[in-house]
C-alpha positions as CSV (number, residue, x, y, z in Angstrom):
1,X,9.3,26.8,-37.9
2,X,13.2,27.5,-36.1
3,X,16.1,25.8,-36.0
4,X,16.3,24.5,-32.5
5,X,12.2,24.0,-32.6
6,X,14.3,21.1,-35.2
7,X,16.4,20.1,-33.0
8,X,13.5,19.5,-30.3
9,X,11.3,17.8,-32.6
10,X,14.2,15.1,-33.9
11,X,14.9,14.8,-30.6
12,X,11.7,14.1,-29.5
13,X,11.2,11.2,-32.1
14,X,14.3,10.1,-31.2
15,X,13.6,9.2,-28.1
16,X,9.8,7.7,-28.4
17,X,11.4,5.8,-31.1
18,X,14.1,4.0,-29.0
19,X,11.0,3.8,-26.2
20,X,8.0,1.8,-28.6
21,X,11.8,-0.1,-30.1
22,X,13.0,-1.3,-26.8
23,X,9.2,-1.6,-25.5
24,X,8.4,-4.4,-27.9
25,X,11.5,-5.9,-27.7
26,X,12.1,-6.7,-24.4
27,X,8.3,-7.6,-24.3
28,X,9.3,-10.4,-27.0
29,X,12.5,-11.0,-25.8
30,X,12.7,-9.5,-22.0
31,X,15.5,-6.8,-19.9
32,X,18.3,-9.5,-20.2
33,X,17.7,-11.1,-23.7
34,X,18.0,-7.6,-25.3
35,X,20.6,-5.5,-26.5
36,X,21.7,-2.1,-26.8
37,X,22.5,-2.9,-30.4
38,X,19.0,-4.6,-31.3
39,X,17.3,-1.3,-29.9
40,X,19.3,1.0,-32.4
41,X,18.8,-1.1,-34.7
42,X,15.4,-1.5,-35.1
43,X,14.7,2.5,-34.2
44,X,17.6,2.5,-36.8
45,X,19.7,6.1,-34.6
46,X,22.8,5.6,-33.1
47,X,24.3,4.7,-30.1
48,X,25.0,7.8,-29.6
49,X,21.3,9.2,-29.5
50,X,20.8,6.2,-27.4
51,X,23.7,7.8,-24.7
52,X,22.4,11.3,-25.0
53,X,18.5,10.0,-24.3
54,X,20.0,7.4,-21.8
55,X,22.4,6.6,-19.1
56,X,22.2,2.8,-20.3
57,X,19.8,-0.1,-20.4
58,X,17.8,0.2,-17.7
59,X,17.8,3.8,-17.7
60,X,15.7,3.0,-20.6
61,X,14.0,0.0,-19.5
62,X,12.1,3.0,-17.0
63,X,11.1,4.9,-19.5
64,X,9.6,2.2,-20.8
65,X,8.2,0.8,-18.1
66,X,6.5,4.3,-17.3
67,X,4.8,4.2,-20.0
68,X,3.7,1.2,-20.1
69,X,1.5,2.2,-16.5
70,X,1.3,5.7,-18.3
71,X,-1.1,3.2,-20.9
72,X,-2.8,1.2,-18.5
73,X,-3.3,4.5,-15.6
74,X,-5.2,5.9,-19.0
75,X,-6.7,2.0,-20.3
76,X,-8.6,1.9,-15.9
77,X,-9.1,5.8,-16.2
78,X,-11.2,5.9,-18.9
79,X,-13.2,2.8,-17.7
80,X,-14.0,4.7,-14.6
81,X,-15.7,7.7,-16.5
82,X,-18.9,5.4,-18.0
83,X,-20.3,4.3,-15.0
84,X,-22.3,7.3,-12.9
85,X,-22.5,4.8,-9.1
86,X,-19.0,4.4,-7.9
87,X,-19.7,0.3,-6.2
88,X,-20.0,-0.2,-10.5
89,X,-17.0,2.5,-11.5
90,X,-15.1,0.2,-8.5
91,X,-16.3,-2.6,-10.6
92,X,-15.4,-1.6,-14.0
93,X,-12.1,-0.5,-12.7
94,X,-11.4,-3.7,-11.8
95,X,-12.6,-5.7,-14.9
96,X,-10.2,-2.6,-16.5
97,X,-7.2,-3.5,-14.3
98,X,-8.0,-7.3,-15.2
99,X,-7.6,-7.1,-19.3
100,X,-4.6,-5.4,-18.6
101,X,-2.5,-7.0,-16.3
102,X,-2.8,-9.8,-19.5
103,X,-1.8,-7.6,-22.3
104,X,1.8,-9.1,-22.9
105,X,3.6,-5.9,-22.6
106,X,2.1,-5.0,-19.1
107,X,2.4,-8.9,-18.3
108,X,6.8,-9.0,-19.0
109,X,7.4,-5.5,-18.7
110,X,5.6,-4.4,-15.4
111,X,5.0,-7.7,-13.8
112,X,7.7,-9.7,-15.0
113,X,10.6,-8.0,-15.1
114,X,10.7,-4.7,-13.5
115,X,11.0,-5.9,-10.1
116,X,14.3,-7.5,-10.6
117,X,15.5,-5.1,-13.4
118,X,14.8,-1.7,-10.8
119,X,14.6,-2.9,-7.2
120,X,11.2,-4.1,-5.2
121,X,11.8,-0.1,-3.9
122,X,11.5,1.7,-7.0
123,X,9.6,-0.4,-8.8
124,X,6.6,0.4,-6.1
125,X,7.3,4.3,-6.3
126,X,6.6,3.7,-10.6
127,X,3.3,1.5,-10.0
128,X,1.9,3.8,-7.0
129,X,3.1,6.7,-9.1
130,X,0.6,5.5,-11.9
131,X,-2.4,3.8,-10.4
132,X,-2.3,4.0,-6.8
133,X,-4.0,7.5,-7.5
134,X,-7.0,6.3,-9.4
135,X,-7.6,3.5,-6.6
136,X,-7.5,6.5,-3.4
137,X,-10.0,8.6,-5.6
138,X,-12.2,4.9,-5.6
139,X,-12.2,4.7,-2.1
140,X,-13.2,7.7,-1.8
141,X,-16.2,8.0,-3.6
142,X,-17.2,5.1,-3.2
143,X,-17.5,5.1,1.1
144,X,-19.1,9.0,-0.2
145,X,-21.5,7.7,-2.1
146,X,-22.7,5.6,1.6
147,X,-22.4,8.9,4.2
148,X,-19.5,7.3,5.7
149,X,-16.6,9.3,6.2
150,X,-13.0,7.6,6.9
151,X,-9.9,10.5,7.1
152,X,-7.3,10.9,5.7
153,X,-5.4,8.0,7.5
154,X,-7.7,5.6,7.1
155,X,-8.4,6.4,3.4
156,X,-4.7,6.1,2.4
157,X,-4.5,2.4,4.6
158,X,-7.5,1.5,3.2
159,X,-6.4,2.3,-1.0
160,X,-3.1,0.9,0.1
161,X,-4.6,-3.1,1.4
162,X,-6.8,-2.8,-1.6
163,X,-4.0,-1.7,-3.9
164,X,-1.6,-3.9,-2.3
165,X,-4.2,-6.7,-3.3
166,X,-4.6,-5.8,-6.7
167,X,-1.3,-5.7,-7.4
168,X,-0.6,-9.6,-6.2
169,X,-4.2,-10.3,-7.8
170,X,-2.7,-8.6,-10.5
171,X,0.8,-11.0,-10.8
172,X,-1.3,-14.3,-10.2
173,X,-2.6,-13.3,-13.6
174,X,0.2,-12.5,-15.3
175,X,1.8,-15.8,-13.9
176,X,-1.5,-18.2,-15.2
177,X,-1.0,-21.2,-17.5
178,X,-5.2,-19.6,-18.0
179,X,-5.0,-16.3,-17.2
180,X,-8.5,-16.0,-18.1
181,X,-9.7,-18.3,-16.2
182,X,-7.9,-16.9,-13.2
183,X,-8.9,-13.3,-14.0
184,X,-12.5,-14.4,-13.5
185,X,-11.3,-15.9,-10.5
186,X,-10.1,-13.0,-8.8
187,X,-12.4,-10.8,-10.4
188,X,-15.3,-13.0,-9.1
189,X,-13.2,-12.9,-5.0
190,X,-13.3,-9.1,-5.5
191,X,-16.5,-8.1,-6.6
192,X,-17.3,-10.4,-3.4
193,X,-15.7,-8.3,-1.2
194,X,-17.0,-5.0,-2.6
195,X,-20.6,-6.9,-2.1
196,X,-20.0,-6.8,1.3
197,X,-18.1,-3.8,1.6
198,X,-21.2,-1.7,0.2
199,X,-23.7,-4.1,2.1
200,X,-21.4,-3.0,5.9
201,X,-21.1,0.3,4.6
202,X,-24.7,0.7,3.3
203,X,-26.5,-0.4,6.3
204,X,-24.5,2.3,8.4
205,X,-21.1,0.2,9.8
206,X,-18.5,3.2,9.8
207,X,-15.1,2.1,10.0
208,X,-13.7,4.1,13.1
209,X,-10.2,5.6,13.2
210,X,-8.3,4.0,16.3
211,X,-6.8,7.3,17.0
212,X,-10.5,8.6,17.4
213,X,-11.1,6.1,20.1
214,X,-8.4,6.9,22.1
215,X,-5.3,4.8,20.2
216,X,-5.3,1.0,19.7
217,X,-6.5,-1.9,22.4
218,X,-3.7,-3.0,24.2
219,X,-2.3,-6.4,25.0
220,X,-5.4,-8.5,26.6
221,X,-6.0,-8.0,30.3
222,X,-4.7,-4.0,30.2
223,X,-7.7,-1.2,30.9
224,X,-9.3,-1.2,27.7
225,X,-8.7,-3.7,26.3
226,X,-10.7,-7.2,26.1
227,X,-10.3,-9.5,28.2
């Protein structure tokens, strides 16, 4: 191994150690309750090494957040690979997600601390980067299995509606006193909605894009709108 390779390997291991230690401390003590001194002490590196990789505590938190989301997406993605039926995959993905939001690290870092530390816009951007594509793929597959062609704009809209609902449901589970009961209620509610959508789709009821139907209806009483 060359000197450059050794330096790169050491640099990568240092970064991993900082992220891993910070993840544990942020989970246990929260962002405000975790100091950089505690992080570098736990990782057994100097503060200079930390600043070599991150501009400060917020940048380190962003890296921890990204890793936590990526790990969660991997767990959900694994659950989605097993069932052959797209509708069963949707249910499996829901269950995996509800398991993830009950984990202490995800609850504290992503749901409780993420929006405040990163700011809502950046929080949403990071969250969508890791899990939104999974939701979009599910939406496409379940409707395709019922021979319902949504088209790209409506697939995007339906995916965002479900993604928003899942995010809100995740918050309710993470903040609940009885997370297991809250998770069961969310699963029952969303499973009911999925079953209703499946019944409509398999009955041949499509979801028409208003752009293909001549645009959205005007105000009541106007031509082409309900009276």
